[in-house]
C-alpha positions as CSV (number, residue, x, y, z in Angstrom):
1,M,-22.8,-137.3,-32.4
2,E,-19.6,-139.0,-34.3
3,K,-18.3,-134.9,-35.2
4,E,-19.2,-134.2,-31.6
5,Q,-17.1,-137.2,-30.4
6,K,-14.6,-136.3,-32.4
7,N,-14.4,-132.6,-31.6
8,E,-14.4,-133.5,-27.4
9,K,-11.2,-136.2,-28.4
10,K,-9.6,-133.4,-30.1
11,K,-10.3,-131.1,-26.7
12,D,-9.2,-133.5,-24.6
13,E,-5.6,-133.9,-26.9
14,G,-5.5,-130.3,-26.7
15,E,-6.0,-129.9,-22.9
16,K,-3.2,-132.6,-22.8
17,E,-0.8,-130.9,-25.2
18,V,-0.6,-127.3,-23.3
19,E,-0.2,-129.3,-20.1
20,R,2.9,-131.1,-21.4
21,N,4.0,-127.6,-22.9
22,E,3.9,-126.3,-19.4
23,F,5.9,-129.4,-18.2
24,G,3.0,-130.1,-15.5
25,L,3.6,-126.2,-14.0
26,R,0.7,-124.1,-13.2
27,Y,0.6,-120.7,-12.5
28,Y,-0.2,-118.9,-9.7
29,L,-1.4,-116.2,-8.1
30,P,-0.1,-114.0,-5.3
31,T,-3.7,-114.4,-3.6
32,D,-3.6,-118.2,-4.9
33,V,-0.1,-118.7,-2.4
34,I,-1.5,-116.9,0.4
35,L,-4.1,-119.3,1.5
36,H,-1.0,-121.8,2.0
37,N,0.0,-120.0,5.1
38,K,-0.3,-122.8,8.2
39,P,2.4,-125.2,9.4
40,E,0.5,-128.3,7.9
41,D,0.2,-126.5,4.8
42,C,3.2,-123.8,4.2
43,W,4.1,-122.3,0.9
44,V,6.6,-119.4,-0.1
45,S,7.3,-118.1,-3.2
46,F,10.6,-116.2,-4.5
47,L,12.3,-115.3,-7.8
48,G,9.1,-116.6,-9.1
49,K,8.7,-119.7,-8.2
50,V,6.2,-121.0,-5.6
51,C,7.4,-123.6,-3.0
52,D,5.5,-125.8,-1.1
53,V,7.8,-125.8,2.3
54,T,5.3,-128.0,4.2
55,P,8.0,-130.7,4.8
56,I,10.8,-128.7,5.4
57,V,8.4,-126.9,8.5
58,K,7.8,-130.4,9.9
59,E,11.1,-131.5,9.8
60,Y,12.1,-128.4,11.7
61,E,9.2,-128.3,14.0
62,N,9.9,-126.4,17.7
63,E,13.1,-125.6,16.0
64,K,14.1,-121.9,15.9
65,E,15.5,-122.3,12.4
66,V,11.9,-122.7,11.2
67,K,10.0,-119.4,12.5
68,P,10.9,-117.0,9.6
69,L,9.2,-119.7,7.4
70,L,6.3,-119.5,9.3
71,A,6.5,-115.7,9.8
72,H,6.5,-115.6,6.0
73,A,4.0,-118.7,5.0
74,G,2.3,-117.9,2.2
75,K,4.1,-114.7,1.2
76,D,6.9,-113.8,-1.2
77,I,10.7,-114.0,0.0
78,S,12.6,-113.0,-2.7
79,H,14.2,-110.5,-1.0
80,W,16.3,-113.4,0.9
81,F,17.9,-114.1,-2.8
82,D,20.1,-112.8,-5.0
83,K,18.1,-113.2,-8.3
84,R,21.6,-113.4,-10.5
85,T,22.9,-116.3,-8.5
86,Q,19.5,-118.0,-7.2
87,D,21.2,-118.8,-4.2
88,I,21.0,-117.3,-0.7
89,K,22.3,-113.7,-0.3
90,Y,25.4,-113.5,1.5
91,M,27.3,-111.6,3.6
92,I,30.7,-110.4,5.4
93,H,30.5,-111.3,8.8
94,P,31.3,-108.5,10.9
95,V,33.5,-110.2,13.8
96,T,34.7,-113.2,11.5
97,G,35.2,-111.9,8.4
98,V,34.3,-115.1,6.9
99,K,31.2,-115.0,4.3
100,V,27.9,-116.3,5.6
101,P,24.6,-116.3,4.3
102,Y,22.2,-113.4,5.1
103,C,19.4,-113.9,7.0
104,P,17.9,-110.8,7.9
105,H,14.8,-112.4,10.1
106,G,17.4,-114.9,11.9
107,P,18.4,-118.5,11.0
108,I,16.6,-120.6,8.3
109,P,17.0,-124.6,7.4
110,H,19.4,-125.9,5.8
111,V,21.8,-122.6,6.6
112,H,25.0,-123.5,8.9
113,P,25.7,-121.4,12.1
114,Q,27.0,-118.0,11.1
115,V,30.0,-118.2,14.4
116,P,32.2,-121.2,15.2
117,S,30.4,-124.2,17.1
118,T,30.4,-127.5,17.2
119,K,27.7,-127.4,13.9
120,W,30.2,-125.3,11.5
121,Q,31.2,-126.3,8.4
122,P,32.8,-124.4,5.6
123,L,30.1,-123.2,2.5
124,P,32.1,-124.3,-0.5
125,G,31.9,-128.2,-1.7
126,V,30.6,-129.6,1.2
127,K,28.0,-132.6,1.4
128,R,25.3,-131.4,3.7
129,P,22.9,-133.8,5.5
130,Y,20.2,-132.7,3.1
131,D,21.0,-134.4,0.0
132,G,23.5,-131.8,-0.7
133,L,20.7,-129.1,-2.1
134,P,19.5,-126.4,0.2
135,W,15.7,-126.1,-0.2
136,W,15.6,-123.5,-2.2
137,R,17.5,-125.0,-4.9
138,N,15.8,-128.2,-4.5
139,K,13.4,-128.6,-7.5
140,K,11.3,-131.1,-5.7
141,Y,9.4,-128.3,-3.3
142,V,8.5,-126.6,-6.8
143,V,4.9,-126.6,-7.3
144,G,4.5,-124.0,-9.7
145,L,5.2,-120.5,-11.2
146,L,4.4,-116.8,-10.0
147,S,2.9,-114.8,-12.4
148,K,4.1,-112.0,-13.4
149,N,0.8,-110.0,-14.3
150,P,-2.5,-111.3,-12.4
151,R,-4.9,-109.5,-14.3
152,P,-8.4,-108.9,-14.1
153,L,-11.3,-110.7,-16.3
154,K,-15.2,-110.6,-16.6
155,I,-16.9,-113.6,-16.9
156,V,-20.2,-113.5,-18.5
157,N,-22.3,-116.6,-18.6
158,T,-25.1,-116.4,-21.0
159,A,-27.4,-119.3,-20.0
160,V,-28.1,-117.6,-16.6
161,P,-30.3,-114.7,-15.7
162,E,-28.9,-111.6,-16.6
163,S,-28.8,-110.6,-13.0
164,H,-26.3,-113.4,-12.2
165,R,-24.2,-113.4,-15.8
166,N,-21.5,-111.3,-14.7
167,S,-18.8,-111.9,-11.9
168,L,-15.0,-110.6,-11.7
169,A,-11.8,-113.5,-12.0
170,W,-8.4,-112.7,-11.6
171,V,-6.4,-114.7,-14.0
172,A,-2.2,-115.0,-14.8
173,A,-1.9,-113.4,-18.3
174,E,0.7,-116.8,-18.9
175,E,-2.3,-118.7,-18.8
176,N,-3.5,-120.0,-21.7
177,L,-7.8,-120.4,-22.0
178,Y,-7.3,-124.2,-21.1
179,Q,-5.3,-123.3,-17.6
180,I,-8.2,-120.5,-16.8
181,L,-10.7,-122.6,-17.4
182,E,-9.2,-124.8,-15.0
183,R,-9.0,-121.8,-12.5
184,L,-12.8,-121.2,-13.0
185,L,-13.9,-124.7,-12.6
186,P,-14.6,-124.1,-8.7
187,R,-17.6,-121.8,-9.8
188,N,-19.1,-123.5,-12.6
189,S,-18.3,-127.1,-12.5
190,H,-19.6,-127.7,-15.8
191,I,-17.6,-124.9,-18.0
192,K,-16.0,-127.3,-20.1
193,S,-18.8,-127.7,-21.5
194,Y,-18.7,-124.1,-22.7
195,T,-17.8,-122.6,-25.5
196,F,-15.4,-119.3,-24.7
197,K,-16.0,-116.3,-27.3
198,F,-14.7,-112.7,-27.0
199,E,-16.8,-110.0,-29.1
200,G,-18.7,-112.5,-30.9
201,E,-15.5,-114.8,-31.7
202,K,-14.2,-117.9,-30.6
203,L,-11.1,-118.2,-28.8
204,N,-8.1,-120.4,-29.4
205,M,-8.1,-122.3,-26.3
206,R,-4.4,-123.4,-26.7
207,K,-3.5,-119.5,-26.3
208,T,-3.1,-116.6,-23.8
209,L,-5.6,-113.6,-23.6
210,E,-3.0,-111.7,-25.8
211,E,-2.7,-114.0,-28.2
212,N,-6.2,-113.9,-28.3
213,E,-5.9,-110.3,-29.0
214,I,-7.7,-109.6,-25.6
215,Y,-5.2,-107.0,-24.2
216,D,-4.3,-105.6,-20.3
217,E,-4.4,-101.6,-21.1
218,R,-4.7,-101.2,-17.4
219,R,-0.9,-99.2,-17.5
220,K,-2.4,-97.2,-20.8
221,F,-5.2,-96.4,-18.7
222,G,-2.8,-95.4,-15.6
223,E,-0.4,-93.2,-18.0
224,L,-3.8,-91.7,-19.1
225,G,-4.9,-90.8,-15.6
226,M,-7.9,-93.0,-15.9
227,P,-8.9,-95.5,-13.2
228,E,-7.4,-99.2,-14.0
229,N,-10.5,-100.7,-13.8
230,C,-12.8,-98.2,-16.0
231,Y,-12.6,-100.9,-19.1
232,I,-12.3,-104.8,-18.1
233,P,-12.0,-107.3,-20.9
234,A,-15.4,-109.7,-20.7
235,I,-15.4,-113.3,-21.8
236,Q,-18.9,-114.5,-22.9
237,L,-19.6,-118.1,-22.1
238,Y,-22.3,-120.1,-24.4
239,Y,-23.4,-123.3,-23.0
240,N,-22.8,-126.3,-25.7
241,D,-25.8,-128.2,-24.4
242,D,-24.1,-131.1,-24.5
243,L,-26.5,-133.8,-23.3
244,T,-23.2,-136.5,-22.6
245,K,-22.2,-134.1,-20.0
C-alpha cells in the first residue's frame, strides 16, 4: 500500500511538472474550437493561437465591428494577419494613399476608421483606449495553441467486453500522454486508474506519441497510394484495480 501511495504521489507530481512545462496552455483541435461559435461563447484561432474573444463581442455588442468576428466564430482567421509581424495585414488605401489595416470582411474591433472622420487616429505610436494593445496582440485573450497535426488514435479498453473495447479519438500530435488522458476524461471518468500501453510496452506519460515511438504514418500511406486510415495506432488501457479511486 505504501508503495502504491508513493507511485501515485510521483504520478501527481509528474502531471504538475508537465503542466508547468506547457506554461498552462493546452493544445486544441479545430474541432474543439468550432464548438465555441456563439456570441456568449466565441473563440477564434489564428497564427497557431486560440483566443476567447467573448469579452470583445460583449464590448462591441450591436456594433458593426463585431459582425466579422461573429461570422467567423469557431473558425480560423489567420488570413486576416501577417505571419511575419504577427499583426493585422495592411494595405495602401486607394483613395487617401494612407497605410490602413486590411479588413476584407469589414471593420473589426480595435481597428480605426480607414477614411478621414472625427474618430480617425494615426497608426504609429498612438495610445489607444484599449490599454495600448489590440485584441489580436493581447495575451489575456489567448486560451491555448492550435494543433498543427491532429491525428487519429484508437483507444482499446481491455476492461470492458470486446464489443465495446475500441473507440476512435482525435488528439493533438503535440500533446503528451497526460494531456491525451485529460482529453479522454469525458469518455471515461476513471481513466486515471488505467495504465497506457502500446504493443505490450508501458508508455511514458510525460512524452508525446512520437516520443513513445507511436508514429503518424498517414503521409507515408498517401505517398504509396494507400488510404490514410488503413492503419491507425491503438493504445491499450489496462485497469489498475485501484480500490482507492
